[in-house]
C-alpha positions in Angstrom: -7.1 -8.6 -7.5 -4.8 -7.6 -4.9 -5.2 -5.5 -1.7 -2.7 -3.0 -0.4 -1.5 -3.7 3.1 -3.0 -1.2 5.8 -1.7 -2.8 8.9 1.7 -1.0 9.1 5.2 -2.6 9.4 5.7 -6.4 10.6 8.9 -8.4 12.2 10.5 -10.9 10.5 13.5 -13.4 11.2 16.1 -13.6 8.6 16.5 -17.5 8.1 19.1 -17.2 5.3 20.6 -14.6 3.5 23.0 -15.5 0.8 25.4 -14.1 -2.0 23.9 -16.4 -5.3 26.2 -14.3 -7.9 28.3 -11.0 -8.2 26.7 -8.6 -6.1 23.1 -10.7 -6.0 21.7 -11.8 -3.2 18.8 -13.5 -1.7 17.3 -13.6 1.7 14.7 -15.5 3.3 12.3 -14.5 6.3 10.8 -16.4 8.7 7.0 -15.2 9.5 3.7 -15.1 8.0 3.5 -13.0 5.0 0.9 -13.1 1.8 0.7 -11.5 -1.4 1.0 -12.0 -5.3 3.0 -12.6 -7.7 4.3 -9.1 -9.1 3.5 -7.6 -5.4 6.3 -6.4 -3.4 7.1 -5.4 -0.1 9.0 -2.7 1.7 11.8 -3.7 3.7 14.0 -2.1 6.4 16.6 -3.7 8.6 17.8 -1.0 10.6 16.7 1.7 13.0 16.9 5.5 11.9 19.3 5.3 8.8 19.2 5.4 5.9 15.7 6.1 6.8 14.0 5.4 3.9 12.8 1.3 3.1 13.9 -0.1 -0.1 11.3 -2.0 -2.5 11.7 -5.4 -3.3 9.5 -7.9 -5.0 8.2 -11.0 -4.0 10.7 -13.6 -5.5 8.8 -16.6 -3.7 6.7 -17.4 -0.5 6.2 -20.8 1.0 5.8 -22.6 4.2 5.8 -19.6 6.3 8.6 -17.9 5.0 9.0 -15.2 2.4 12.0 -14.6 -0.3 13.5 -12.0 -1.9 16.4 -11.0 -4.3 18.0 -8.0 -4.1 21.3 -6.3 -6.3 23.9 -4.4 -3.8 23.1 -0.6 -5.7 23.4 1.3 -3.0 23.6 1.8 1.4 20.3 0.5 1.9 20.7 -2.8 0.2 24.2 -3.1 1.7 23.1 -2.5 4.7 20.6 -5.7 4.0 23.6 -8.0 2.1 24.9 -7.6 6.7 22.3 -9.1 8.1 22.8 -12.6 9.6 20.1 -15.4 10.4 17.9 -14.9 13.3 18.2 -10.8 12.6 15.3 -9.3 12.8 14.2 -7.2 9.9 10.7 -5.4 9.7 8.4 -5.4 6.4 5.4 -3.5 4.9 3.0 -5.6 2.3 2.0 -7.1 0.5 2.0 -3.3 -1.9 1.2 -2.7 -5.3 -0.7 -5.0 -8.0 0.6 -7.7 -9.2 0.4 -10.0 -12.3 -3.0 -11.2 -14.4 -2.1 -15.2 -13.3 -3.1 -16.9 -16.8 -5.0 -20.1 -16.4 -5.2 -21.5 -19.4 -3.2 -24.7 -20.3 -3.5 -23.9 -24.1 -1.8 -21.0 -24.0 1.8 -19.8 -24.6 3.6 -17.8 -22.3 7.0 -16.1 -22.6 8.6 -14.5 -19.4 11.0 -12.0 -20.2 13.7 -10.7 -17.7 16.4 -8.4 -17.5 19.1 -8.5 -14.9 17.4 -8.6 -11.7 14.2 -8.2 -13.1 14.5 -11.9 -12.8 13.3 -11.5 -9.2 10.0 -11.9 -9.1 9.4 -14.6 -12.2 10.1 -17.1 -9.4 6.8 -16.7 -7.7 4.6 -16.0 -11.2 6.2 -19.3 -13.2 5.2 -21.4 -10.3 1.5 -20.1 -10.5 0.6 -20.1 -13.8 -0.7 -22.4 -16.4 0.5 -23.1 -19.8 3.4 -23.7 -22.2 5.7 -21.4 -20.4 9.5 -20.2 -21.9 12.1 -18.1 -19.9 14.2 -15.3 -21.7 17.0 -13.9 -19.4 18.8 -11.0 -20.2 22.5 -10.5 -18.5 25.3 -8.3 -18.4 27.7 -11.0 -18.2 27.2 -14.5 -16.9 23.8 -15.6 -15.8 22.5 -16.3 -12.6 19.1 -18.2 -10.9 18.0 -20.0 -14.3 18.7 -23.3 -12.3 15.8 -22.4 -10.3 13.9 -21.1 -12.9 14.3 -24.1 -14.6 11.8 -26.2 -11.9 8.8 -24.6 -13.6 9.3 -23.6 -17.1 9.5 -25.2 -20.6 12.4 -23.8 -22.3 15.2 -21.2 -21.2 16.7 -18.9 -23.6 20.1 -16.5 -21.9 21.3 -13.6 -23.7 24.6 -11.7 -22.4 26.3 -8.5 -23.2 29.5 -9.7 -24.1 28.4 -13.0 -25.1 30.1 -14.8 -22.1 26.5 -17.1 -21.9 24.2 -17.9 -24.5 23.3 -15.5 -27.4 25.4 -12.2 -27.7 23.0 -9.1 -27.5 20.0 -7.5 -26.2 16.8 -10.1 -24.8 14.3 -8.5 -26.7 15.6 -9.6 -30.0 15.8 -13.3 -29.2 11.6 -13.2 -27.8 9.8 -15.1 -31.1 6.4 -14.3 -32.1 4.8 -16.8 -31.4 3.4 -16.2 -27.6 -0.6 -15.4 -26.1 1.2 -13.3 -23.4 4.4 -12.2 -22.4 5.0 -11.0 -18.4 8.2 -8.7 -18.3 10.4 -7.1 -15.7 13.2 -5.1 -16.3 15.0 -1.7 -16.7 13.1 0.4 -19.0 14.9 0.7 -22.0 14.2 -3.3 -21.9 10.9 -3.1 -21.7 10.8 -0.2 -24.4 12.3 -2.2 -26.0 10.3 -5.3 -26.4 6.8 -2.9 -26.6 8.4 -1.7 -29.7 9.0 -4.9 -31.5 4.6 -5.4 -31.8 4.7 -8.4 -31.1 1.4 -10.3 -31.4 0.4 -10.8 -27.3 -1.1 -9.2 -24.1 2.4 -8.3 -22.5 2.4 -7.3 -18.8 5.4 -5.0 -17.2 6.5 -5.0 -14.1 8.3 -1.8 -13.8 11.2 -1.3 -11.8 10.9 2.5 -9.9 12.4 4.3 -6.9 10.0 4.5 -4.1 10.2 6.5 -0.8 6.9 5.2 0.7 5.5 2.8 -1.4 2.1 3.5 -0.4 1.5 6.2 -3.2 1.4 9.1 -0.6 4.7 11.0 -1.7 4.2 10.8 -5.6 8.3 9.8 -6.1 7.8 7.1 -8.4 4.9 8.6 -11.2 4.9 7.5 -14.3 3.0 8.7 -17.5 0.7 6.5 -18.7 -2.3 6.7 -21.6 -4.7 7.5 -18.9 -2.8 10.2 -17.1 -0.4 9.9 -14.1 0.1 7.0 -12.2 2.1 5.6 -9.5 4.4 2.7 -9.7 3.6 1.4 -5.7 0.1 2.6 -5.6 -1.3 1.8 -9.6 1.4 -0.6 -10.2 4.6 -2.2 -10.4 2.6 -4.2 -13.2 0.9 -2.5 -16.0 -0.4 -3.8 -19.5 2.3 -2.5 -22.1 -0.3 -0.7 -23.9 -0.7 1.9 -21.2 3.1 2.7 -20.0 4.6 5.6 -22.1 8.4 5.8 -22.1 
């Protein structure tokens, strides 16, 4: 369905790089980019340090530009946050295998996102057919649900502190009435969702630290029912029945 890019890094020009919430940024890059929902790019906005690029899921592709949501978690993403419009950035992608897209309008779909796991869900929701409900879990407050609201039928929000919506885990809110569930978030959230044994086909976009993005370094290897697999090369999307947490 998807193919890894083997052409090497290409230059992009930052169009916009704005903070949308506490430590959450949206960066839009100008250029001709391809990709399917669930795939990702490796990005670097520096010459030598940090040496390793950072993996970011495609948030959206539209009109010769590509967008990414990211959270400040270290030196690399902090350098991303300092990029200004018209500055250059290097991108390698699209990489990995994305979501199997439902095109049956009679199917009922749930999208489940935990925190920055909402990053790949805009592009996904835009490309799906069917009735789509969005479940979002945050530590406190919420973000990007206004954008997602353009593409889904209902939105359910949970927060750890009860500041918005339901107080508790987002996985507790998911109703057992869906044909397909697409999820992205921390591994404990994904594990909790799978353990509910819902009557749905569940696809998980796994979060993992990646050094190369092309399966060479084995830094993102995970255990599955089909042996050891690499999140960057064999995923990041897996069927929930395959993943061993």
